[in-house]
VOGU-891149 format. One record per atom (N, C-alpha, C): x, y, z; residue number from 1; atom name; residue in one letter. Coordinates in Angstrom, 1 decimal, always signed. Example, Ala and Ser with C-alpha at 12.3 -4.5 7.8 and 13.67 -1.06 7.14 Angstrom:
residues 2
ATOM     c1     c2     c3   i at aa
ATOM  +13.2   -5.7   +7.8   1  N  a
ATOM  +12.3   -4.5   +7.8   1 CA  a
ATOM  +13.2   -3.3   +7.8   1  C  a
ATOM  +12.8   -2.2   +7.1   2  N  s
ATOM  +13.7   -1.1   +7.1   2 CA  s
ATOM  +12.9   +0.0   +7.9   2  C  s
This chain:
residues 109
ATOM     c1     c2     c3   i at aa
ATOM  -86.4  -66.7 +189.3   1  N  m
ATOM  -87.2  -68.0 +190.0   1 CA  m
ATOM  -88.6  -67.6 +189.4   1  C  m
ATOM  -88.9  -69.0 +188.4   2  N  n
ATOM  -90.0  -68.7 +187.9   2 CA  n
ATOM  -91.3  -69.8 +188.2   2  C  n
ATOM  -92.0  -69.4 +189.0   3  N  q
ATOM  -93.0  -70.4 +189.7   3 CA  q
ATOM  -94.5  -69.7 +188.9   3  C  q
ATOM  -95.3  -71.3 +189.2   4  N  p
ATOM  -96.4  -71.1 +188.4   4 CA  p
ATOM  -97.1  -70.3 +189.4   4  C  p
ATOM  -98.3  -69.5 +188.9   5  N  f
ATOM  -98.6  -68.6 +189.2   5 CA  f
ATOM  -99.9  -68.8 +190.3   5  C  f
ATOM -100.5  -69.9 +190.1   6  N  f
ATOM -101.4  -70.2 +191.4   6 CA  f
ATOM -100.5  -70.5 +192.5   6  C  f
ATOM  -99.2  -71.2 +192.4   7  N  t
ATOM  -98.2  -71.2 +193.9   7 CA  t
ATOM  -97.9  -69.9 +194.4   7  C  t
ATOM  -97.7  -69.1 +193.3   8  N  h
ATOM  -97.6  -67.5 +193.9   8 CA  h
ATOM  -98.6  -66.6 +194.9   8  C  h
ATOM -100.2  -67.2 +194.2   9  N  l
ATOM -101.4  -66.9 +194.9   9 CA  l
ATOM -101.4  -67.4 +195.9   9  C  l
ATOM -101.2  -68.5 +196.7  10  N  f
ATOM -101.6  -68.8 +197.5  10 CA  f
ATOM -100.5  -68.3 +198.7  10  C  f
ATOM  -99.1  -68.5 +198.3  11  N  e
ATOM  -98.2  -67.7 +198.9  11 CA  e
ATOM  -98.2  -66.2 +199.2  11  C  e
ATOM  -99.0  -65.5 +198.2  12  N  s
ATOM  -99.0  -64.1 +198.8  12 CA  s
ATOM -100.3  -64.0 +200.0  12  C  s
ATOM -101.2  -65.1 +199.8  13  N  y
ATOM -102.4  -65.2 +200.9  13 CA  y
ATOM -101.9  -65.5 +202.4  13  C  y
ATOM -101.2  -66.4 +202.3  14  N  f
ATOM -100.8  -66.8 +203.5  14 CA  f
ATOM  -99.9  -66.0 +204.3  14  C  f
ATOM  -98.7  -65.6 +203.2  15  N  i
ATOM  -97.8  -64.9 +203.8  15 CA  i
ATOM  -98.4  -63.2 +204.1  15  C  i
ATOM  -99.3  -62.8 +203.8  16  N  a
ATOM -100.0  -61.8 +204.5  16 CA  a
ATOM -100.9  -62.6 +205.7  16  C  a
ATOM -101.2  -63.2 +205.6  17  N  l
ATOM -101.9  -64.0 +207.0  17 CA  l
ATOM -100.9  -64.0 +207.9  17  C  l
ATOM  -99.9  -64.6 +207.4  18  N  g
ATOM  -98.8  -65.3 +208.7  18 CA  g
ATOM  -97.9  -63.9 +209.3  18  C  g
ATOM  -98.0  -62.5 +208.3  19  N  v
ATOM  -97.3  -61.4 +208.8  19 CA  v
ATOM  -98.3  -60.5 +209.7  19  C  v
ATOM  -99.6  -60.7 +209.5  20  N  l
ATOM -100.5  -60.4 +210.2  20 CA  l
ATOM -100.8  -61.3 +211.8  20  C  l
ATOM -100.7  -62.4 +211.5  21  N  l
ATOM -101.0  -62.8 +212.9  21 CA  l
ATOM  -99.8  -63.1 +213.5  21  C  l
ATOM  -98.9  -63.1 +213.2  22  N  g
ATOM  -97.1  -63.1 +213.9  22 CA  g
ATOM  -97.2  -61.7 +214.5  22  C  g
ATOM  -97.1  -61.1 +213.7  23  N  g
ATOM  -96.6  -58.9 +214.1  23 CA  g
ATOM  -98.0  -59.0 +215.2  23  C  g
ATOM  -99.1  -59.1 +215.2  24  N  s
ATOM -100.1  -59.1 +216.1  24 CA  s
ATOM -100.0  -59.3 +217.4  24  C  s
ATOM  -99.5  -60.8 +217.4  25  N  l
ATOM  -99.0  -61.4 +218.6  25 CA  l
ATOM  -98.0  -61.1 +219.2  25  C  l
ATOM  -96.7  -60.7 +218.4  26  N  i
ATOM  -95.6  -60.6 +219.1  26 CA  i
ATOM  -96.0  -59.4 +219.7  26  C  i
ATOM  -96.2  -58.4 +218.6  27  N  g
ATOM  -96.1  -57.2 +219.4  27 CA  g
ATOM  -97.4  -56.8 +220.3  27  C  g
ATOM  -98.3  -57.5 +220.9  28  N  g
ATOM  -98.9  -57.7 +221.8  28 CA  g
ATOM  -98.4  -58.1 +222.9  28  C  g
ATOM  -97.6  -59.1 +223.1  29  N  l
ATOM  -96.8  -59.5 +223.7  29 CA  l
ATOM  -95.8  -58.8 +224.3  29  C  l
ATOM  -94.8  -58.1 +223.3  30  N  a
ATOM  -94.0  -56.5 +223.5  30 CA  a
ATOM  -94.9  -55.5 +224.7  30  C  a
ATOM  -95.9  -55.4 +224.1  31  N  s
ATOM  -97.0  -54.4 +225.2  31 CA  s
ATOM  -97.3  -54.8 +226.0  31  C  s
ATOM  -97.6  -56.3 +226.1  32  N  f
ATOM  -97.6  -56.6 +227.7  32 CA  f
ATOM  -96.8  -56.5 +228.7  32  C  f
ATOM  -95.4  -57.1 +228.0  33  N  l
ATOM  -94.4  -56.7 +229.0  33 CA  l
ATOM  -94.2  -55.3 +229.1  33  C  l
ATOM  -94.5  -54.5 +228.7  34  N  t
ATOM  -94.5  -52.9 +229.1  34 CA  t
ATOM  -95.9  -52.2 +229.6  34  C  t
ATOM  -96.8  -53.3 +230.5  35  N  g
ATOM  -97.9  -53.1 +231.0  35 CA  g
ATOM  -99.1  -51.9 +230.7  35  C  g
ATOM  -99.1  -52.9 +229.0  36  N  q
ATOM -100.3  -52.2 +228.6  36 CA  q
ATOM -101.2  -53.7 +228.6  36  C  q
ATOM -102.3  -53.1 +227.9  37  N  p
ATOM -103.7  -54.6 +228.1  37 CA  p
ATOM -103.4  -55.3 +227.0  37  C  p
ATOM -103.1  -56.4 +226.7  38  N  l
ATOM -102.5  -57.6 +226.0  38 CA  l
ATOM -103.4  -57.4 +224.5  38  C  l
ATOM -104.9  -58.1 +224.8  39  N  l
ATOM -105.7  -58.3 +224.0  39 CA  l
ATOM -106.0  -56.7 +223.0  39  C  l
ATOM -106.2  -55.2 +223.9  40  N  t
ATOM -106.4  -54.4 +223.2  40 CA  t
ATOM -105.4  -53.7 +222.2  40  C  t
ATOM -104.5  -54.5 +222.9  41  N  q
ATOM -102.9  -53.8 +222.0  41 CA  q
ATOM -102.9  -54.6 +220.4  41  C  q
ATOM -103.4  -56.0 +221.0  42  N  i
ATOM -103.1  -56.8 +220.1  42 CA  i
ATOM -104.2  -56.6 +218.9  42  C  i
ATOM -105.4  -55.9 +219.2  43  N  s
ATOM -106.3  -55.5 +218.3  43 CA  s
ATOM -105.9  -54.5 +217.3  43  C  s
ATOM -105.3  -53.9 +217.8  44  N  r
ATOM -104.8  -52.3 +217.9  44 CA  r
ATOM -103.9  -52.3 +216.8  44  C  r
ATOM -102.4  -53.4 +216.8  45  N  i
ATOM -101.9  -53.4 +216.1  45 CA  i
ATOM -102.3  -54.3 +214.8  45  C  i
ATOM -102.8  -55.4 +214.9  46  N  s
ATOM -103.3  -55.6 +213.7  46 CA  s
ATOM -104.1  -54.7 +212.8  46  C  s
ATOM -104.8  -53.7 +213.3  47  N  d
ATOM -105.3  -52.6 +212.5  47 CA  d
ATOM -104.1  -51.8 +211.7  47  C  d
ATOM -103.2  -51.7 +212.4  48  N  l
ATOM -102.1  -50.9 +212.3  48 CA  l
ATOM -100.9  -51.8 +211.0  48  C  l
ATOM -100.8  -52.7 +211.1  49  N  i
ATOM  -99.9  -53.3 +209.9  49 CA  i
ATOM -100.5  -54.4 +209.1  49  C  i
ATOM -102.0  -53.8 +208.5  50  N  r
ATOM -102.7  -54.8 +207.8  50 CA  r
ATOM -101.5  -54.1 +206.3  50  C  r
ATOM -101.6  -53.0 +206.1  51  N  i
ATOM -101.0  -53.2 +204.6  51 CA  i
ATOM -100.0  -53.3 +205.0  51  C  i
ATOM  -99.1  -53.3 +206.0  52  N  w
ATOM  -97.5  -53.8 +205.6  52 CA  w
ATOM  -97.7  -55.2 +205.6  52  C  w
ATOM  -98.5  -56.0 +205.7  53  N  a
ATOM  -98.5  -57.5 +205.6  53 CA  a
ATOM  -99.1  -57.4 +204.0  53  C  a
ATOM -100.0  -56.8 +203.7  54  N  i
ATOM  -99.8  -57.0 +202.1  54 CA  i
ATOM  -99.2  -56.5 +201.3  54  C  i
ATOM  -98.0  -55.6 +201.4  55  N  i
ATOM  -97.0  -55.3 +200.9  55 CA  i
ATOM  -96.1  -56.5 +200.8  55  C  i
ATOM  -95.7  -57.1 +202.3  56  N  a
ATOM  -95.0  -58.0 +202.4  56 CA  a
ATOM  -95.4  -59.2 +201.4  56  C  a
ATOM  -96.2  -59.4 +201.3  57  N  a
ATOM  -97.0  -60.5 +200.7  57 CA  a
ATOM  -96.8  -60.5 +199.4  57  C  a
ATOM  -96.9  -59.2 +198.9  58  N  i
ATOM  -96.8  -59.0 +196.9  58 CA  i
ATOM  -95.4  -58.7 +196.6  58  C  i
ATOM  -94.2  -58.7 +197.7  59  N  g
ATOM  -93.0  -58.7 +197.4  59 CA  g
ATOM  -92.2  -57.4 +197.2  59  C  g
ATOM  -93.2  -56.2 +197.8  60  N  g
ATOM  -92.6  -54.9 +197.6  60 CA  g
ATOM  -93.5  -54.3 +196.8  60  C  g
ATOM  -93.6  -53.1 +196.8  61  N  t
ATOM  -94.1  -52.1 +195.6  61 CA  t
ATOM  -93.4  -52.3 +194.4  61  C  t
ATOM  -91.8  -52.0 +194.6  62  N  f
ATOM  -91.7  -51.8 +193.0  62 CA  f
ATOM  -91.6  -52.8 +192.2  62  C  f
ATOM  -91.6  -54.1 +192.2  63  N  d
ATOM  -92.0  -54.9 +191.2  63 CA  d
ATOM  -93.6  -55.1 +190.8  63  C  d
ATOM  -94.7  -54.6 +191.7  64  N  t
ATOM  -95.8  -54.5 +191.3  64 CA  t
ATOM  -96.2  -53.3 +190.4  64  C  t
ATOM  -95.3  -52.0 +190.7  65  N  v
ATOM  -95.3  -51.2 +189.9  65 CA  v
ATOM  -95.0  -51.2 +188.7  65  C  v
ATOM  -93.5  -51.7 +188.2  66  N  y
ATOM  -93.0  -52.3 +187.6  66 CA  y
ATOM  -93.9  -53.1 +186.5  66  C  y
ATOM  -94.6  -54.0 +187.0  67  N  s
ATOM  -95.5  -54.8 +186.5  67 CA  s
ATOM  -96.7  -54.0 +185.7  67  C  s
ATOM  -97.3  -53.1 +186.4  68  N  f
ATOM  -98.3  -52.2 +186.3  68 CA  f
ATOM  -97.9  -51.7 +184.8  68  C  f
ATOM  -97.0  -51.0 +185.1  69  N  e
ATOM  -96.3  -50.2 +183.6  69 CA  e
ATOM  -96.0  -51.1 +182.8  69  C  e
ATOM  -95.6  -52.1 +182.7  70  N  r
ATOM  -95.5  -52.9 +181.8  70 CA  r
ATOM  -96.3  -53.6 +180.7  70  C  r
ATOM  -97.6  -53.4 +181.7  71  N  g
ATOM  -99.3  -53.7 +181.2  71 CA  g
ATOM  -99.4  -52.4 +180.6  71  C  g
ATOM  -99.5  -52.0 +181.3  72  N  f
ATOM -100.2  -50.2 +180.3  72 CA  f
ATOM  -99.1  -49.9 +179.1  72  C  f
ATOM  -98.1  -49.7 +179.1  73  N  l
ATOM  -97.1  -49.1 +177.9  73 CA  l
ATOM  -97.1  -50.1 +177.4  73  C  l
ATOM  -96.8  -51.4 +177.6  74  N  e
ATOM  -96.4  -52.4 +176.4  74 CA  e
ATOM  -97.7  -53.4 +175.9  74  C  e
ATOM  -98.7  -53.1 +176.7  75  N  g
ATOM -100.2  -53.6 +176.1  75 CA  g
ATOM  -99.9  -54.7 +176.6  75  C  g
ATOM  -99.5  -55.3 +178.0  76  N  e
ATOM  -99.1  -56.8 +178.2  76 CA  e
ATOM -100.3  -56.8 +179.4  76  C  e
ATOM -101.6  -57.2 +179.3  77  N  t
ATOM -102.8  -57.4 +180.2  77 CA  t
ATOM -102.7  -58.6 +180.7  77  C  t
ATOM -102.1  -59.2 +180.7  78  N  k
ATOM -102.3  -60.4 +181.2  78 CA  k
ATOM -101.1  -60.0 +182.5  78  C  k
ATOM -100.4  -59.3 +182.7  79  N  d
ATOM  -99.5  -58.8 +184.0  79 CA  d
ATOM -100.3  -58.2 +184.6  79  C  d
ATOM -101.0  -57.3 +184.0  80  N  i
ATOM -102.4  -56.5 +184.9  80 CA  i
ATOM -103.0  -57.3 +185.7  80  C  i
ATOM -103.5  -58.2 +185.0  81  N  f
ATOM -104.3  -59.1 +185.9  81 CA  f
ATOM -103.7  -60.0 +186.8  81  C  f
ATOM -102.7  -60.3 +186.5  82  N  k
ATOM -101.8  -61.4 +187.2  82 CA  k
ATOM -101.7  -60.7 +188.8  82  C  k
ATOM -101.2  -59.2 +188.6  83  N  q
ATOM -101.1  -58.4 +190.0  83 CA  q
ATOM -101.8  -57.9 +190.4  83  C  q
ATOM -103.0  -57.8 +189.7  84  N  f
ATOM -104.2  -57.2 +190.4  84 CA  f
ATOM -104.8  -58.6 +191.3  84  C  f
ATOM -104.9  -59.9 +190.5  85  N  m
ATOM -105.1  -60.9 +191.9  85 CA  m
ATOM -104.1  -61.4 +192.6  85  C  m
ATOM -102.6  -61.3 +192.5  86  N  l
ATOM -101.7  -61.2 +193.8  86 CA  l
ATOM -102.1  -60.2 +194.8  86  C  l
ATOM -102.5  -59.2 +194.6  87  N  i
ATOM -102.8  -57.6 +195.4  87 CA  i
ATOM -104.2  -58.3 +196.2  87  C  i
ATOM -105.4  -59.2 +195.3  88  N  l
ATOM -106.4  -59.5 +195.8  88 CA  l
ATOM -106.0  -60.5 +196.8  88  C  l
ATOM -105.5  -61.3 +196.6  89  N  s
ATOM -105.1  -62.5 +197.2  89 CA  s
ATOM -104.3  -61.9 +198.7  89  C  s
ATOM -103.5  -60.8 +198.5  90  N  a
ATOM -102.7  -60.9 +199.7  90 CA  a
ATOM -104.1  -60.1 +201.2  90  C  a
ATOM -104.7  -59.1 +199.8  91  N  m
ATOM -105.6  -58.5 +201.1  91 CA  m
ATOM -106.6  -59.8 +201.5  91  C  m
ATOM -107.0  -60.7 +200.9  92  N  g
ATOM -107.9  -61.8 +201.4  92 CA  g
ATOM -106.8  -62.4 +202.6  92  C  g
ATOM -106.0  -62.4 +202.6  93  N  g
ATOM -105.0  -63.0 +204.1  93 CA  g
ATOM -104.7  -62.3 +204.9  93  C  g
ATOM -104.6  -60.8 +204.4  94  N  a
ATOM -104.7  -59.4 +205.3  94 CA  a
ATOM -106.2  -60.0 +206.2  94  C  a
ATOM -107.3  -60.3 +205.2  95  N  q
ATOM -108.5  -59.6 +205.8  95 CA  q
ATOM -108.8  -60.8 +207.0  95  C  q
ATOM -108.7  -61.8 +206.4  96  N  t
ATOM -108.5  -63.3 +206.9  96 CA  t
ATOM -107.6  -63.3 +208.5  96  C  t
ATOM -106.9  -62.8 +207.9  97  N  g
ATOM -105.9  -62.8 +209.9  97 CA  g
ATOM -106.4  -61.5 +210.5  97  C  g
ATOM -107.0  -60.2 +210.1  98  N  a
ATOM -107.7  -59.8 +211.1  98 CA  a
ATOM -108.7  -60.1 +211.4  98  C  a
ATOM -110.0  -60.8 +210.8  99  N  a
ATOM -110.6  -61.3 +211.1  99 CA  a
ATOM -110.5  -62.5 +212.4  99  C  a
ATOM -109.5  -63.0 +212.2 100  N  i
ATOM -108.9  -64.2 +213.6 100 CA  i
ATOM -108.8  -63.5 +214.8 100  C  i
ATOM -107.8  -62.1 +214.3 101  N  i
ATOM -107.5  -61.4 +215.9 101 CA  i
ATOM -108.8  -61.1 +216.1 101  C  i
ATOM -109.4  -60.2 +215.3 102  N  k
ATOM -110.8  -59.8 +215.9 102 CA  k
ATOM -111.5  -60.7 +217.2 102  C  k
ATOM -111.7  -62.1 +216.2 103  N  w
ATOM -112.2  -63.4 +217.0 103 CA  w
ATOM -111.8  -63.3 +218.1 103  C  w
ATOM -110.5  -63.7 +218.1 104  N  f
ATOM -109.5  -64.2 +219.5 104 CA  f
ATOM -109.7  -63.2 +220.6 104  C  f
ATOM -109.7  -61.7 +220.2 105  N  t
ATOM -109.6  -61.0 +221.2 105 CA  t
ATOM -111.2  -60.2 +221.9 105  C  t
ATOM -112.2  -60.5 +220.8 106  N  l
ATOM -113.8  -60.5 +220.9 106 CA  l
ATOM -114.0  -58.9 +220.8 106  C  l
ATOM -113.1  -58.2 +220.1 107  N  e
ATOM -113.6  -56.7 +219.3 107 CA  e
ATOM -114.4  -56.9 +218.6 107  C  e
ATOM -115.0  -55.5 +218.6 108  N  q
ATOM -116.2  -55.5 +217.1 108 CA  q
ATOM -115.4  -55.6 +215.9 108  C  q
ATOM -115.8  -56.3 +214.9 109  N  i
ATOM -115.8  -56.3 +213.6 109 CA  i
ATOM -115.7  -55.2 +212.8 109  C  i
């Protein structure tokens, strides 16, 4: 499926945001059910799953590595730039989600 680049860019941002927020809140619920402090665990889980939110947003690591390989070996610099922008967008979504969680739990940023 061939999507426009900017659509994929926004999708990667919001996927990373959703994975981080959803994973932290559901993980916090599980920690509450086991008797651990809710807000502290939500904050800790958001720090732990940040990299996984980025990986989920860019669609796994193998496609990204293949695009970088094609860009370096075949001279397609456009693919390298696109992958860099997708990773940057996913990192922005994960950082936004972490900031929302820190604000929600009133932990230090």
